[in-house]
C-alpha positions in Angstrom: 39.9 -24.2 -12.7 40.6 -22.3 -9.4 43.4 -25.0 -8.5 44.8 -27.8 -9.1 46.1 -29.0 -5.9 44.6 -27.9 -2.6 47.9 -26.3 0.3 48.5 -29.5 1.9 49.3 -32.3 -0.5 52.3 -31.1 -2.8 55.0 -33.0 -1.9 59.0 -33.6 -3.0 58.2 -36.2 -5.6 56.0 -33.5 -7.6 58.9 -31.1 -8.3 58.7 -29.7 -11.4 55.2 -29.9 -11.8 52.9 -27.0 -12.9 50.4 -26.0 -10.6 47.4 -23.8 -9.5 46.8 -22.6 -5.7 44.0 -21.1 -4.2 43.7 -19.7 -0.8 44.6 -17.2 2.5 47.5 -15.1 2.8 48.9 -16.7 6.5 52.2 -14.1 6.3 54.3 -12.7 4.0 58.4 -12.5 4.8 61.1 -10.0 3.0 64.5 -11.6 2.6 66.4 -9.3 0.4 65.5 -9.4 -3.4 62.9 -12.8 -2.3 59.3 -12.8 -0.5 57.9 -15.9 0.5 54.2 -16.3 1.0 52.6 -19.1 3.3 49.7 -19.8 1.5 46.6 -21.5 3.6 43.7 -23.7 3.1 41.7 -26.0 5.4 44.0 -28.6 4.1 47.4 -27.1 4.9 50.0 -24.5 4.2 52.3 -23.9 1.0 55.3 -21.9 1.0 54.9 -19.4 -2.4 58.6 -17.6 -3.7 58.5 -14.4 -5.3 61.9 -13.3 -7.2 63.3 -10.0 -7.9 66.0 -11.8 -10.7 63.0 -13.6 -12.1 60.0 -10.6 -11.9 60.4 -7.7 -10.0 56.9 -6.4 -10.9 55.7 -10.0 -9.5 57.7 -10.0 -6.5 56.4 -5.9 -5.7 52.7 -7.2 -5.9 53.5 -10.1 -3.8 55.0 -7.3 -1.0 51.6 -5.8 -0.8 49.9 -8.6 0.0 47.8 -8.2 3.6 47.2 -10.8 5.9 43.8 -12.9 4.5 44.1 -12.1 1.2 42.3 -14.4 -1.1 44.5 -15.3 -4.0 45.4 -17.7 -6.7 48.8 -18.3 -7.9 50.2 -20.8 -11.0 54.1 -21.7 -11.0 56.2 -24.4 -10.6 57.0 -26.9 -7.6 60.5 -26.5 -6.6 62.4 -28.1 -4.0 63.2 -26.0 -0.9 66.8 -25.1 0.2 65.7 -24.4 4.0 62.8 -27.2 4.5 60.5 -26.7 7.1 59.7 -30.5 8.9 57.1 -28.9 10.8 54.2 -29.2 8.1 53.8 -31.6 5.6 55.0 -29.7 2.7 58.1 -28.6 4.0 60.0 -29.8 1.6 58.9 -27.8 -1.3 57.9 -24.5 -2.8 56.1 -22.8 -5.8 58.0 -20.5 -7.9 55.3 -18.5 -8.8 54.9 -17.1 -12.0 51.2 -15.8 -12.2 49.2 -13.9 -9.0 45.6 -13.1 -8.8 43.9 -11.2 -5.6 40.5 -12.5 -6.0 39.6 -10.4 -3.2 41.2 -8.6 -0.6 41.0 -8.5 2.9 40.5 -5.9 5.8 43.3 -6.7 8.5 41.1 -9.1 10.7 40.4 -8.2 14.7 43.0 -11.0 15.6 46.0 -13.1 14.4 44.7 -16.3 12.5 47.3 -18.7 14.0 47.2 -21.8 16.7 48.0 -20.0 19.2 45.5 -16.7 18.8 46.0 -13.3 20.5 41.8 -12.8 20.2 39.9 -13.6 23.5 36.6 -15.5 23.8 34.0 -12.9 23.0 36.1 -11.3 20.2 36.7 -15.2 18.1 33.1 -15.7 18.9 31.5 -12.3 17.5 33.9 -12.9 14.2 33.6 -16.6 14.4 34.1 -17.3 10.6 37.7 -15.7 11.1 38.0 -18.3 14.1 37.3 -21.3 12.5 40.3 -20.5 9.6 42.2 -21.1 12.6 43.7 -24.8 12.3 43.3 -25.7 15.8 39.4 -25.0 15.8 39.2 -26.8 12.0 40.7 -30.0 13.5 38.5 -29.9 16.5 35.5 -29.4 13.7 37.4 -32.6 11.4 37.1 -34.5 14.6 33.3 -34.0 15.4 32.8 -35.1 11.5 34.9 -38.0 12.1 32.7 -39.1 15.1 29.5 -38.5 13.3 30.5 -40.2 10.5 32.0 -43.6 12.1 28.6 -43.2 14.5 26.5 -43.8 11.7 28.4 -46.2 10.1 28.5 -49.0 13.5 24.8 -48.0 13.9 24.0 -48.8 10.4 26.0 -51.9 11.0 23.9 -53.1 14.0 20.5 -52.5 12.1 19.5 -49.2 13.3 17.2 -46.9 11.4 18.1 -43.3 11.3 14.2 -41.8 11.2 13.7 -38.0 12.2 11.5 -36.8 14.5 9.5 -33.3 15.0 11.5 -30.2 16.1 7.6 -28.3 16.6 6.3 -30.0 19.5 4.6 -30.1 22.7 5.8 -28.0 26.0 5.8 -30.5 28.7 6.4 -29.8 32.3 9.4 -32.2 33.5 12.8 -31.2 33.1 14.5 -27.9 32.1 12.4 -25.3 30.5 11.3 -25.6 27.0 12.0 -22.9 24.5 8.6 -22.1 23.3 7.5 -21.1 19.2 4.4 -18.6 18.7 1.9 -20.2 16.2 0.4 -17.6 13.8 -2.1 -20.2 12.4 -3.6 -21.6 15.9 -3.1 -17.9 18.1 -2.5 -18.2 21.4 -1.0 -21.8 21.3 2.2 -22.4 21.5 5.0 -25.0 20.3 8.2 -26.2 22.2 11.6 -27.1 20.9 12.0 -30.5 21.8 14.3 -31.2 25.2 15.0 -34.8 23.3 13.2 -37.0 21.1 12.0 -38.9 24.1 8.5 -39.6 23.3 8.8 -40.0 19.6 11.8 -42.7 20.1 9.0 -44.6 22.4 6.5 -43.9 19.6 8.8 -45.3 17.3 9.0 -48.9 19.2 5.4 -48.6 19.4 5.8 -48.5 15.7 7.8 -51.8 15.1 10.8 -49.5 14.2 13.1 -51.8 16.9 16.4 -50.2 16.5 16.3 -46.1 16.1 18.8 -43.7 16.2 19.1 -40.2 15.2 21.9 -37.3 15.5 19.7 -34.8 16.6 19.8 -31.4 17.8 18.4 -30.3 21.3 17.1 -27.6 22.8 17.4 -26.6 26.7 16.4 -22.8 28.2 18.9 -23.4 31.1 21.8 -21.2 32.8 25.0 -21.8 30.8 28.8 -23.1 31.7 31.6 -24.4 29.8 29.9 -27.9 28.5 26.6 -26.5 27.9 24.9 -24.9 25.2 21.0 -23.6 24.7 20.9 -26.1 21.4 23.0 -29.5 21.6 23.4 -32.5 19.7 22.6 -35.9 20.6 23.3 -39.4 19.4 19.8 -41.0 20.5 19.0 -44.4 20.2 16.1 -46.7 21.3 15.8 -50.6 21.1 12.6 -53.1 21.4 12.7 -56.1 23.1 15.9 -55.4 25.3 16.9 -55.5 28.6 19.4 -53.2 30.4 22.6 -55.5 29.6 21.6 -55.5 26.0 21.5 -51.5 25.9 25.1 -51.4 27.8 26.9 -53.6 25.4 25.6 -52.5 22.5 27.3 -48.9 23.6 30.1 -49.8 25.0 30.5 -50.9 21.5 29.8 -47.9 20.2 32.1 -46.0 22.3 35.0 -48.4 21.8 34.9 -48.0 17.8 34.3 -44.5 17.9 37.9 -44.2 19.9 39.9 -46.4 18.1 38.5 -44.8 14.5 39.1 -41.3 15.7 41.5 -41.5 18.1 43.3 -44.8 17.8 42.5 -45.8 21.5 42.0 -49.1 22.2 40.4 -49.8 25.7 41.0 -53.3 27.3 37.8 -55.4 28.6 34.4 -54.5 29.8 34.3 -50.9 30.8 34.2 -51.3 34.6 30.5 -50.7 36.6 29.6 -49.3 39.4 26.5 -48.0 41.6 25.0 -44.6 41.6 24.8 -45.2 46.0 28.7 -46.6 45.5 29.8 -43.8 43.3 28.4 -41.3 45.6 30.0 -42.4 48.7 33.3 -42.7 46.8 33.4 -39.6 44.8 30.5 -37.7 45.8 29.6 -37.4 42.2 27.5 -39.6 39.7 29.6 -39.1 36.7 33.5 -39.6 39.2 36.9 -39.3 37.2 38.8 -42.3 37.9 42.1 -41.2 36.2 43.3 -41.2 39.8 42.3 -42.1 42.9 42.0 -39.7 46.3 38.9 -41.9 47.2 36.4 -40.5 50.0 36.9 -41.9 53.5 34.7 -41.8 56.1 35.7 -40.6 59.1 32.9 -40.2 61.8 33.6 -42.9 63.7 37.2 -41.5 64.5 37.0 -37.9 64.6 33.6 -37.5 66.3 33.2 -37.0 69.9 36.6 -35.6 70.8 35.4 -32.3 71.7 35.5 -30.3 68.3 32.0 -28.9 67.4 32.4 -28.4 64.4 32.5 -32.2 64.1 30.6 -33.5 66.5 28.0 -31.7 65.0 28.3 -32.4 61.7 26.3 -35.3 59.7 29.6 -36.6 57.9 33.4 -35.9 58.3 35.1 -37.0 54.9 38.6 -37.1 53.8 40.8 -37.3 51.3 44.5 -38.1 51.0 46.4 -36.0 48.8 50.0 -38.6 48.0 53.3 -36.8 48.6 51.8 -33.7 49.8 52.8 -33.2 53.1 55.6 -30.6 52.0 52.7 -28.0 51.2 53.3 -25.1 52.9 51.4 -22.5 55.1 50.3 -20.4 52.2 49.5 -23.2 50.2 46.9 -24.9 52.5 45.3 -21.2 53.4 44.7 -20.9 49.5 42.6 -24.6 49.5 41.1 -23.5 52.6 40.0 -20.1 50.5 39.1 -22.1 47.6 36.4 -24.1 49.2 35.1 -21.3 51.1 34.3 -19.5 48.1 30.5 -19.5 47.5 30.0 -21.4 44.4 32.0 -24.2 46.8 30.4 -23.7 50.1 32.6 -25.1 52.5 32.6 -23.2 56.1 36.5 -24.4 56.2 39.0 -26.9 55.9 40.8 -29.3 58.1 44.3 -30.7 57.0 46.6 -33.3 58.6 50.1 -33.7 57.7 51.7 -36.6 58.0 55.4 -35.8 58.0 58.3 -37.8 56.2 59.4 -38.8 60.2 56.1 -40.3 61.1 54.8 -37.4 63.1 51.6 -35.4 62.0 51.1 -31.8 62.3 47.5 -30.7 61.6 45.0 -27.7 61.7 43.5 -29.1 65.1 46.1 -30.4 66.9 44.6 -28.9 69.8 41.8 -31.4 69.8 43.5 -34.2 68.7 46.6 -36.4 69.9 49.3 -37.7 67.7 48.0 -41.4 68.3 44.4 -39.9 67.1 45.9 -38.9 64.2 47.6 -42.2 63.7 44.4 -43.5 63.5 43.0 -41.2 60.8 46.2 -42.1 58.9 45.4 -46.1 59.0 41.9 -45.4 57.8 42.3 -43.3 54.8 45.3 -45.2 54.0 47.9 -42.4 54.2 51.5 -42.3 54.6 54.3 -40.6 55.3 54.8 -37.4 53.0 51.0 -37.3 52.5 48.4 -35.0 53.2 44.8 -35.7 54.5 42.3 -33.1 53.4 38.9 -33.3 55.8 35.4 -31.4 55.2 32.4 -31.9 57.3 28.7 -30.9 57.7 25.4 -32.0 55.9 26.6 -35.6 54.2 25.3 -34.4 50.5 26.6 -31.2 50.6 30.2 -32.4 52.0 30.5 -35.0 49.4 30.1 -32.1 46.6 32.1 -30.0 48.3 34.7 -32.7 48.5 34.2 -33.8 44.7 35.0 -30.4 43.7 38.4 -30.3 46.1 39.0 -33.7 44.8 39.0 -32.6 41.2 40.8 -29.2 41.7 43.6 -31.3 43.7 43.7 -33.2 40.6 44.2 -30.7 38.8 46.7 -29.3 40.7 48.7 -32.0 41.0 48.5 -33.3 36.9 46.4 -35.9 37.6 44.1 -35.0 35.2 45.5 -36.3 32.0 43.4 -35.2 28.9 44.6 -37.9 26.8 44.0 -40.6 29.3 40.4 -42.2 28.8 39.0 -44.0 32.0 35.2 -45.1 30.8 32.8 -45.6 34.0 29.3 -47.2 33.4 27.0 -46.0 36.7 24.0 -48.0 37.2 21.1 -48.0 39.7 20.2 -44.5 39.9 17.1 -43.3 42.3 14.2 -43.2 40.5 12.6 -40.2 42.0 14.5 -37.0 43.8 12.4 -34.8 46.3 12.1 -31.4 45.3 12.1 -28.8 48.8 10.9 -26.1 46.3 7.9 -27.9 45.2 7.8 -30.2 47.6 7.2 -33.2 45.5 9.0 -35.8 43.7 11.1 -35.4 40.3 11.8 -37.7 38.1 15.9 -38.0 38.0 15.8 -38.7 34.5 12.3 -38.4 33.1 8.8 -39.9 33.9 9.0 -42.3 31.2 12.0 -44.5 33.3 11.3 -48.1 34.4 11.7 -48.9 38.4 13.5 -51.8 39.3 10.9 -54.8 39.6 12.0 -55.2 42.8 11.9 -51.9 44.2 8.4 -51.6 42.8 6.9 -52.2 46.6 8.4 -49.3 47.7 7.0 -46.9 45.3 4.1 -46.0 48.3 5.9 -46.7 51.3 9.2 -45.1 50.6 9.4 -43.8 46.9 12.6 -42.3 47.9 14.5 -45.6 47.5 13.1 -46.9 44.3 15.7 -47.6 42.3 15.6 -47.0 38.6 16.1 -49.0 35.6 18.4 -46.1 34.3 22.4 -45.9 33.4 25.2 -43.3 32.4 28.4 -43.3 30.7 30.7 -41.4 32.4 34.4 -40.7 31.1 37.3 -38.4 32.9 34.5 -36.9 35.3 32.1 -36.2 32.0 28.6 -37.4 32.1 29.0 -38.7 28.0 25.4 -40.1 27.2 22.7 -41.6 30.0 19.4 -43.8 29.3 17.2 -46.2 30.8 14.9 -49.3 30.2 11.3 -47.6 29.7 8.1 -48.2 31.0 5.8 -49.7 28.4 3.0 -50.4 30.5 0.1 -48.4 30.6 -0.7 -49.1 34.6 2.9 -48.8 35.5 2.9 -45.3 33.3 -0.3 -43.6 34.9 1.1 -45.2 38.4 4.4 -43.2 37.9 2.8 -39.8 37.0 0.6 -40.2 39.8 3.8 -40.2 42.0 5.2 -37.2 40.3 2.0 -35.4 41.5 0.2 -35.5 38.0 -3.6 -35.7 38.2 -5.5 -38.1 35.9 -6.4 -35.1 34.0 -3.2 -33.4 33.8 -1.4 -36.8 32.5 -3.4 -37.4 30.0 -3.3 -33.7 28.5 0.1 -33.7 28.6 1.2 -37.6 27.8 -2.3 -39.0 26.7 -0.8 -39.7 23.1 1.9 -41.7 24.2 -0.5 -43.3 27.1 -3.1 -44.3 24.4 0.0 -45.8 22.1 1.1 -48.2 25.0 -2.8 -49.6 24.5 -1.9 -50.8 21.3 0.7 -53.6 21.8 4.1 -51.6 23.2 7.4 -54.0 23.5 10.0 -53.9 26.3 12.5 -50.7 25.1 14.9 -49.0 26.8 17.5 -46.7 24.7 20.3 -44.2 25.3 21.8 -40.6 24.3 24.9 -39.1 23.7 25.7 -36.0 23.9 27.7 -35.4 20.9 29.5 -32.3 21.8 30.5 -33.4 25.2 31.7 -36.6 23.4 33.7 -34.8 21.2 35.3 -32.4 23.6 36.0 -35.3 25.8 38.1 -36.8 23.2 39.5 -33.6 21.9 40.8 -33.8 25.7 38.7 -29.9 26.5 36.9 -29.0 29.6 34.6 -26.5 26.8 32.3 -27.8 24.0 32.2 -24.2 22.3 35.0 -25.0 19.7 33.8 -28.3 19.1 30.8 -26.2 17.9 31.0 -24.3 14.4 28.8 -21.7 15.9 28.3 -21.5 19.3 26.5 -19.3 22.2 27.8 -17.2 24.7 27.4 -17.8 28.3 24.7 -15.0 28.4 23.0 -17.5 25.3 23.9 -15.3 22.6 25.1 -15.6 19.6 27.1 -12.2 19.1 28.0 -12.7 15.9 24.8 -12.2 14.2 23.4 -10.6 17.3 20.7 -12.9 18.2 18.3 -13.4 20.1 16.7 -9.9 18.8 13.9 -7.9 18.7 11.0 -8.8 16.5 8.5 -6.0 14.4 5.3 -4.7 15.9 3.9 -6.1 12.6 5.1 -9.8 13.7 3.9 -9.7 17.4 0.4 -8.6 15.8 0.2 -11.7 13.4 1.3 -13.9 16.4 -1.3 -12.0 18.9 1.6 -11.2 20.8 2.0 -8.2 23.0 5.2 -7.7 25.1 5.1 -7.2 28.6 6.4 -3.6 30.1 9.3 -3.2 32.1 
């Protein structure tokens, strides 16, 4: 056999045993007549000892080993004279009597250490080397543990794992589809699923009353740190349930995962907040509630004082940064430039320093008296030593800009501890949202989301005010998952399609299979889907999901390791009856 033990399991009580190990050379160190080699596999590191006194030729061979050589050794476990408390095997080493080079290695393009010298693009190009790093393997182990514990929990709740197709029909809602040409049906295309939504609803019609799947999904959209073109969902659906049933079941799942995978306990029920309240207080439907800085509407005290920017604004909104009145002019100018960046889009930033002596200093002293600013402080809850930051403009834009500033201040002040976890259910989302480009309403979640019964009459008169039976679970400013109670009645589904601008023919063409199924006794049902990548990254205290995916894409949607996407040859194009458009 290649090994009797792995590189992470030998301990002091095994001194005297003869063992065989195999792995990669992490580093070599020469000390007089001794050579020490750190041997690594995914379980840990074991130190190997070679001595000129014992075997000069073997010692010389050890000194020729390069980083990442794959070797096998045989030897005796002995106690280390200089112990290493930083590794689990640090009390022992192997006195090597036999060395076999299984595979020599080129010098890797970056150091395979906890703190590597490789940049993102280089590490992605050689991802198979990057994965050798302990820090990446720990992330993948966490992902594996979360998936395993998810299956355990859901199996215990009588959920059935059912696979759904990857080659499906393209639908017009949501992000762009990835499409796949059909050779056997030329001129027609499959789409890769953005989610198994319609199939899990069909499974409810089928009588599979508790379904789940850890499933790949695909969306052709612009990428960022927490997005990939292919991602993984924990996708779930339940029959004969109301919203409360779904929330309780999957709050239980999240509590189980954090306990099993991070040994984190949550006390009591997760807090809940309506969408309207979340936008009013935080300007976000996934607020980070690890810290305060709730928004305060200052229209009443800031407008009609001769300051044109505020007077013409739909909303004047402020936050309080505690004990930040010490900010220098340079720091405040830096904040102003930060909110004026194109990706934020604010025209400017107003500040008010509430000095320790009770006086105020602001960028709008010309328009507001000390008494005026004291009123601002009372309205925002500011105390001596605090800093009030104010933005204004169109209400929706100002809130989004203030959300970005709030998160920025949270980072700057160290208030967003990655090892603190604050969940929040956000409820009562709008059913529809208006799109200026298409000049029609779109489903905020998807077209199968059920409206609240008490808002049904508003569908015709004021569709923008209709609330949905929809819910998201946010944590630390990240949307971990979302879902809804679904429409299970054909007539209501047809009405929904009408308000989304579908003709009867279009609705039948796109979703006729689902509407037809509803005629055969569809049960009330609802569900939720968690982004596995985001969930694991949040558990690991990371903003980026890339390191928790074995082989991720870069921001341009490319796999630079295998160079994909790539062109295909003329013969394949002809088989698919495709012709590329000339630039």
